TORZAFI-382767 format. One line per 3 residues: number of its first residue (from 1); their letters; for each residue x, y, z of C-alpha. Coordinates in pm, whole numbers, m for minus. Layout:
<rs>
NUM	a	X Y Z; ...
</rs>
This chain:
<rs>
1	men	131 m4316 m495; 240 m4097 m204; 611 m4154 m274
4	lek	556 m4083 m642; 380 m3752 m568; 660 m3656 m333
7	slf	927 m3734 m596; 739 m3534 m858; 689 m3243 m621
10	nya	1056 m3230 m523; 1157 m3241 m888; 910 m2970 m989
13	vgq	1006 m2735 m707; 1370 m2779 m802; 1289 m2689 m1162
16	fva	1062 m2390 m1112; 1153 m2241 m773; 1493 m2098 m682
19	krh	1663 m2293 m404; 1659 m1998 m163; 1277 m2003 m170
22	hlv	1225 m2373 m100; 1163 m2322 271; 952 m2005 265
25	twe	611 m2023 432; 287 m1826 410; 318 m1733 778
28	nvp	593 m1486 682; 364 m1298 442; 145 m1007 566
31	llv	m220 m1111 594; m365 m887 319; m97 m982 66
34	rke	m131 m1347 166; m506 m1339 103; m475 m1188 m245
37	ara	m177 m1404 m341; m347 m1728 m240; m663 m1625 m425
40	agd	m458 m1567 m741; m289 m1904 m695; m620 m2083 m640
43	sls	m759 m1926 m958; m497 m2108 m1167; m703 m2424 m1134
46	tnn	m1015 m2255 m1273; m1132 m2141 m1616; m1091 m1778 m1512
49	phg	m735 m1741 m1379; m586 m1410 m1280; m230 m1304 m1207
52	lli	m67 m1087 m944; 141 m769 m953; 346 m714 m636
55	lgp	497 m372 m566; 749 m323 m290; 1103 m225 m188
58	vgs	1408 m437 m266; 1430 m736 m33; 1074 m713 96
61	gkt	994 m1071 m7; 804 m1016 m334; 970 m1306 m517
64	svi	914 m1532 m216; 540 m1470 m242; 545 m1570 m610
67	ali	745 m1880 m514; 478 m1978 m261; 207 m1945 m525
70	vid	406 m2166 m762; 475 m2427 m493; 105 m2453 m406
73	hlr	12 m2475 m773; 268 m2748 m841; 132 m2949 m551
76	rvi	m223 m2928 m689; m120 m3010 m1046; 88 m3309 m941
79	krv	m189 m3448 m724; m441 m3414 m1008; m214 m3560 m1276
82	tse	m111 m3859 m1069; m466 m3942 m956; m605 m3907 m1309
85	swk	m327 m4100 m1482; m253 m4381 m1240; m549 m4601 m1334
88	dwq	m498 m4535 m1706; m139 m4653 m1700; m227 m4956 m1488
91	als	m502 m5052 m1732; m244 m5049 m2012; m9 m5269 m1807
94	idp	255 m4996 m1823; 479 m4915 m1530; 276 m4626 m1383
97	dfr	561 m4472 m1186; 779 m4420 m1494; 498 m4303 m1722
100	ile	352 m4058 m1474; 697 m3917 m1405; 755 m3868 m1777
103	yty	408 m3726 m1841; 417 m3486 m1549; 761 m3352 m1639
106	qhl	634 m3270 m1987; 305 m3130 m1854; 469 m2894 m1608
109	glr	741 m2790 m1851; 480 m2668 m2097; 298 m2459 m1841
112	its	540 m2241 m1644; 837 m2018 m1717; 1021 m1769 m1501
115	vth	1229 m1474 m1626; 1369 m1147 m1502; 1253 m834 m1681
118	sel	1594 m805 m1847; 1568 m1162 m1975; 1218 m1093 m2105
121	vqk	1340 m800 m2314; 1642 m995 m2441; 1423 m1288 m2547
124	lra	1176 m1062 m2728; 1455 m877 m2909; 1632 m1197 m3015
127	hfk	1307 m1349 m3137; 1211 m1061 m3361; 1566 m993 m3482
130	aed	1544 m1336 m3645; 1297 m1174 m3884; 1576 m950 m4013
133	rge	1775 m1263 m4099; 1494 m1389 m4318; 1364 m1641 m4066
136	ivr	991 m1697 m4028; 881 m1555 m3694; 543 m1633 m3542
139	gfp	401 m1514 m3215; 651 m1483 m2931; 937 m1700 m2797
142	ddl	805 m2044 m2700; 886 m2014 m2331; 713 m1674 m2311
145	ekr	397 m1826 m2456; 354 m2070 m2170; 33 m2051 m1972
148	ivl	194 m1915 m1656; 475 m1659 m1680; 662 m1516 m1381
151	idd	843 m1186 m1438; 1079 m1059 m1169; 1189 m695 m1127
154	lgv	973 m528 m1391; 1122 m190 m1480; 1486 m294 m1443
157	ahd	1551 m337 m1816; 1634 m3 m1978; 1461 108 m2293
160	drs	1658 181 m2608; 1644 519 m2779; 1433 391 m3065
163	gwn	1161 274 m2829; 1171 m77 m2977; 1202 m250 m2639
166	lsl	887 m85 m2511; 702 m154 m2834; 785 m525 m2812
169	qed	672 m538 m2451; 350 m353 m2528; 263 m616 m2788
172	yfd	358 m898 m2553; 160 m781 m2250; m134 m691 m2471
175	wrw	m131 m1045 m2610; m125 m1206 m2264; m403 m973 m2153
178	ren	m623 m1057 m2453; m564 m1431 m2405; m616 m1402 m2027
181	lpt	m293 m1588 m1955; m203 m1569 m1585; 102 m1350 m1532
184	fit	286 m1284 m1205; 505 m976 m1178; 722 m815 m911
187	tnr	861 m463 m924; 1041 m222 m694; 994 76 m924
190	aak	704 184 m705; 891 125 m381; 808 455 m209
193	res	530 315 5; 269 454 m231; m62 310 m342
196	pdy	m79 68 m636; m194 361 m853; 163 492 m842
199	irk	259 250 m1118; 23 432 m1355; 260 729 m1343
202	wpg	541 550 m1524; 614 768 m1828; 595 585 m2160
205	wer	449 272 m2000; 84 373 m2030; m24 86 m2256
208	ivd	165 m180 m2060; 40 m51 m1726; m316 m34 m1858
211	ric	m300 m410 m1921; m119 m529 m1610; m328 m309 m1380
214	dpe	m658 m438 m1519; m824 m588 m1207; m991 m852 m1424
217	fmt	m648 m968 m1540; m423 m917 m1238; m456 m819 m874
220	tvv	m218 m544 m757; m81 m551 m400; 187 m361 m210
223	lnr	433 m552 9; 522 m261 230; 814 m353 454
226	esr	1191 m314 486; 1438 m553 332; 1429 m889 505
229	rra	1785 m955 393; 1903 m645 576; 1717 m757 888
</rs>
């Protein structure tokens, strides 16, 4: 069982966490941010999950914090799935190693997706442009409807003159907010060492910010330090 969990964990981390974040540790994260980030991660195993919005300068380690949350969550999910499924597969006289591997891959793949803000906008635009071609469009792109969505560098994607990009994002974030789907976001747009309220000053983003800054939906923290890459 231990070897199986280790194999699953290594696979999952390789799928959902960029290689450069595989060796990050919580000890490198400031205490206050660490406390809030771990609380958000722990909530993913409850019926009332909440996400995390991390503000901070480029290179301050925002994405590494999200990676740590994902790694901890993967470890918990894999442990639960293997312990719950092992006896079932054995009772059916089916090779448990193979079946649990297959089941867990599918389970994790349906739960998590990671995109940059630019990719998010591109996916939303492509999805709804299909409507113009006469295709039936429902909801949002499949990968953006997963339970846990990680969005890196919010604010990087530029809006178009028509305002369509923002409109699509407003609908998307509103939907995740209404469904209480845990969302994890990093941004350096508020990188001037200001309070989390600074994000509320983004012009034209009022409806989006209203959702992602709802404390019942997401916790907002500031990772206030210089670029670790520069150091």
